N, C-alpha and C positions, 0 to 999 in steps of 0.2 A: 640284518634289518626283519621287522615283525611281517610275518607274511598277510596280516589283516591290512597292514599298510602298503603293501606289494602287489595285493591281487586286483584290487580297482586300476592301478596303475597299467597294469599287465594288460587287462583286459581291452584298456582305452588303447595301448600303445597298438594290439592287435587290430583292432577295429578301424583304428586309423590307417595304420600301415595297407591294412587288404581294402581299405576304401579306396585310398589313395593310388593303389597298383590297378584296380578294379578302374576308376574314372580316368587315368593314366590310356588304359588299353582301351576304353569306350571311345574316348575321344579322339585316339589314333585312327580306331577302325573306322569312325564316323568318317572322318577327314579323308582317311585311304578312301573309301567308299564311295564318296562324293568326287573326290578327283577321277577316280576309275569310272563312273557313272560317265561324267563328261567326257571320257577320252571312249568311253564305248557311244556315246551319241556321235563324236566327231567320225569316229571310225563307219558309224553305221550310214551317217551324211556323206560324208566326203571319201571315204576309201573302202566301203565295201563292195560298190558297184564297179571300182577300178580292179579290186580283187577277182572278183567275179569276171569281168571280161578278159583279164589277163590268163585265166586260168582256162575260160572257153577257148582262147585261141589257140593255146598251148594244148589243148584236150584236141586238136581238130575238130572242134565246134560242136562237141561233146557235151550235152545240157548234163549228163548224171554226173560227170566226172568235174565239171564246175560248180556245181551243185555241193558235192563234196568235199572240196578246197575249201571252198565258204564256209561251209558246218565245221571244218576242223579248224577253221580261223575262229569260228565262236566258241567252239570247245577248248581253244586254246587261252582265248578269254577269261572263259570261266574258273581255266586251271590257274592262271595268271592271279587272278582273285583271292580263289582259294590259299595258293602260297604267300601273297601279299597280308592276308588275314593271320597266318599261320606264325609269317615272319613276326606279323606286332604282336601277339601272343607269346612268342618266344622273347621278344624283347621284354614285356613285363616279366616275364619271370626271370630274367637276366637281371631285371634291376631290385626283383627281390633276392635273388640271391648276391647282389653285391650290397646289399644293406648289409645280409649277414654277415657277408665278408669282411664290411667295416664292422659290425659287432663284434666279431671274433679278434680282429685286428686289435680292438679296444680292449677286449679281457686281456690276450696277449700282452698291451701294455702296461695294465694293472699288474698282472703277473711278474712283468720284469720290471718292476717297480719305475715304468717310463716317467719322468717329469712332466712330459709335454699333455696338453688338455685334451678333453674326447670330444672329437670330431664325429658327429655322424648326421645323416640327411635330415631337413627339414620334419619329414613324415616321422621320424623318429627322435624327436626333442626330448619324450618324456623317460626313455631310455639311456639317453643320453646325461639328462638329468639323475636317474637312478645311477648311473655308471660313476659319476662326478662325485655322489656321496659315498657311493664305495669306496674308491678311490680316495677320496678324502679321509675317511674313516681306516682305512689300508695304513696309509702316511702316518696318520695319528699313532696306529695302534702299533705300527714300528718303531714310533720314535719314544712312545710310552714305554714298549719292551728293551729299547736300548737305556734306556733313564733308569728304568727297575733294574739291569742288568749293571750298568754303573755302580747304581747305589749297593746293590749284593756285594758287592766286589768290594768297596768300600766299607760295608758292615762287615766282614769276614776279616779286612784288615784290624778294623779297629777289636774285634771279637777276638783274634790272635792277639791282641795287645793286651786286652784286659783280660784274657784267660790266664798271662804270667803272673800277672801281679798277685791275685790269691794263691796261684800255684803258690809263686816263691816264699810267700808268707807263711803258709802250711807248712811246706818244706822246713824252713828257719826254726819256725816254734818246735817242731816235730824233733828238730836237731838238739834244739834247747833242750827239751825234757829228757830224750836221750842222755845228751852226753852230762845233765846235770840233776843224776837222781837222787841229791839231798834237796832239792829248793824245798822252800815252805810250801805246806799244803795250801795257801790261798794262793800262793803267786804259779805254784802248778796249776791248781784250780781255773785261774784266770787264764792263763797259757792256752791250758784246755778251751775254755770258751773260745776264746778268738780263734782259735783253731779250728772249732766247728763252726764259728759264722763265717770264717772263708769258705768253708768245705760248702757250705750252703750256695753262698756265690758262685764259687765254680761250679755247682751243679745249676744256676739259672742259665750262665752262662753255656753250659753246653745243651741245657734244655733249648735254647733262643739257636743255637749251632744246628742240631737237628731240627728245628722248623725251617728254616733254611733250607737244609739240605732236603727235606722230606717235601718241601711245597712244589718244585717241579714236578715231581711224578704224581701227586695227587688226585684223585679223581674224588667227585661229590655224587655217589649213590643215595638215592633218595629210599626211604620206606617211611610213609606217610602212616599218621594213625590218628587216631580224635582223644585228646585227654583233655584235662583241666588247665587252660591257661594258664589262672590264679596260682593255684597252686604250685605250678610249672615254675612261674616267676619268682615266688617266695622260695623255690627250692634253691635256683640261682642265686640268691639274696644269701641263704643260709649257707650256702657252699663258699661265698666268698667275704663272709664276716670276719674271719680273722685276719684277711687282708685288710678291708676297711678298719678295723680295730688298729691295727699297725700303724695307719695311715691318720688316725685321729678322726676318722668320717663315721657317719651313721647312715643308714638306709631308711627308706619311708614308701609305704607302697600306696596306691593311690588306684581307685579301681573297684570293682564289682568285688562278691564275696565268690563269687564261681563263672567260669567260660568256658564253653566247650569250644576249643580248637581243632585245626586238620593240619599236620605239617609232620615233619622227620621231627620227634623230639629231640634227638640226639645230636643231630647236625645243628635245629635251632639255640640247643644248648650251649654248644660250643661258640657260636655266633654272640648271643647276648651273651653269654661268659666273658668272650673278650672286649664288647663295647663296656661291659659294665667295670671291667680292670681297668680299661682305660680311664674310665671316669673317675674311679679311687685316684689312680696315679695322679691327675692331674687337678684332686679336687683341694680346696681350700682346707686345712685343719679345721677342724671343727664345725665342718659344714655338713649338709645333707646332701646325699643323692636321693633325687626321686624319682621312681619306677611307674609309670603307668600302663595298664593294657584295656584293650575293649576291642570291639567289632565297631567298623562303620563299613559306610556305602558309600560309594563316588557317583558321579553323575551317570557314568554309564550302567549302575545298577549291579557294578561287582561289589561281593563282600571280602571285607580285610580284616585281618587280625594287626590290632596295628599295638606295638611297644614302644614306650618311649624313654630312654633314659637322659635326665638332667641333673648336671651337678655343676656348682659355683663354683668357679677357680679364676685364672687368668684365660682372658679371651683370646680366642683363635683368630690371628689375625687373616683376612678375605685370602692371601696369595698362599697361607698353608691349608687351607679350610677346603679348597679346590683339587687339592693333593691328596688329602688326607684318606682316601680309600685306595691309594695306588701303594705297589707291591713295595717293600723296604724303604716307606716313605717315613721319616721323622722330622719333627717340626724343627729342631735346631739341627741341621744337618751337620754344623761345624764343631760340633760336639766332638771330639776324640776317643769319648766313651761312650758305650752303651748305656750306664745308669740306669736310670728307670725307664727310659725312654724304647728299651725291649727291642726287638727284631725289625719291627715296623712291619708286621705281617697280621696282626692281631684283626686291625678291622679291613685290610684287603680279603683276609680270609670269612670274614663275617659278611661282607657284602657279596662273595662269590657263593655263598651258603644261600643268601637271602634271595639273590639274583636265580639260581638253582633252583627256588621254589615259585620261580615266575613273579616274585616279590623285587624291594626296593629296600634302598637305605641311605636317608641323607643325614645333614650335620648341618645345626645354624649354631653360632655364635655372637652372641650380642651382651654387652656391659657385665663382660664376665660370666655369664650365663651359657653353658653351651648345652645343646639338647641334640640326642639322638633319636632317631625315628625309623622304627622299621615297619614295615608293611608287608605281611603275606598273604597272598589270595585265600580265600575259603570257599572253594568249589563246592565243596561238600554241603554249605548251608545256604537255604534259599533266603533267608531271615537275617538280620542285623538286629542286634540291640544288645 
């Protein structure tokens, strides 16, 4: 959770708990003082004279001894009052400690994946609410991790199956070429072309495999710099031009001629490359993929570098849209072949790179028009435009 969100809650909770314990202690001390004062008054009105006479009689009519006994009784009353106040203060401290014991127990329940609800004293209801949110997030993340692991296992099975197909074809055509040296030149050229195509396919599948195995050990170190965001976006477009040509789509850039931005260029290039690749793979043939870039400012006066990627193709169903950035997620999970759907990591990696910058990414799809929007915070800029 964001510290900016938690700090006010933490301060409010601290003030509320300390105020509750303080008032509880003050009220208890006042009630005790009142009761004790009544008892002292009763003692002075009824028992003080009796105690003095008994002491006087036992001391053989010695005024000094009787006075000392009576003084000792008053001293005991004072000590009793002080002991009572100490007990009340101790009870207040014990109550605070019991609250922290309950808090610690709730944290242990979260760590141990206990399914019971978070229960804390009324004065700690803010903390209980935050812990409930943390527990819900932890449970959600655990379910998401298990689902991702299951999808990863399924993907590896599909990948193992798909690896056999081009490999078998390559071996078959190479065997034909070796065993038939007298094949006509055009037939030999056709077999070589098919073998090369299958080899490229095998290379793509192996790249997907290494992407899967590398994903769990990656981290995203950032090396920010200032660069031209327009030139950057157009370089990504140029790098993917052959892929767009193979899929019969065109790129169109919309935006300013120059835009200074701050980010880790290599990491953002990877993220945007994954998003644009996804747009190309699922765009309708002979359609346009439109990329726009700008700096925008939100209601909190925060400056953002915004990049959008828009393609015309099949509309993404809402049930797929909400999972599209999850690891190893592919829209058509019933497919037994990787095909053009890839490893299901491209958009997940893009999201993690953007979030590592402190930004966000989202997707919208309506009437066949799908738009991905990336936001990267621009802390180095005081103005947006």
